[in-house]
Steps between C-alpha positions, in 0.01 A plus 500: 500500500209695623490566872266698710666754741391285797679197355824703446476635858461145651745318262764758443483813716457343847770234440739776382425711800557209731832431323621855546374501866690179563822643356465807708418316824794261447774740379399838654323397822690172561187297569523113465326320219283325769385825648440659152264200421314574814475875427378444144282202583668273244704180532877510543522315162329803341753732662775284350334522158477880520867514593598265218286684239268204450200706604403855469765574226280589206452863603789737543438812714653842445721657762214724607264199530773313705520796732129471566545135578786575733281752696235228523751257631587733787125558576443133509773447755388799701130443498495113479213523237646335192174404322364856546811669384540250202145580397566880514819457299332279242230765445769773470699293247222354298515791253879536512698546181678171536182306533331686205803445279511123588124477425530676164801280403306177581159603357498648153127595536598763760501849352808720555301740706324247713397609849314191614702445818517859596119533572 
């Protein structure tokens, strides 16, 4: 399956980030699912799907990447700017090891030393 970096970002990276943020908001910050849906600008049904691994489960982040997501979760709560912080995080993670490995695994035309997403 050939995917452009932008497609991967929209279909896999952003949902995976939202899933991790949802888990952090719920378990670490004790925020309700309803409030999480408001913060992330998605439906309560989407939040339920993130929690039940029906959405955003294709990509698995490393411990280091999850720490970045956790920092962003705290910034979102502090600054009340979820879209801005989500955008910054997606830029930071779009060339991350987990995403590159996923892309190479699902697209055999990608070379082993690909740097498309990094630039």
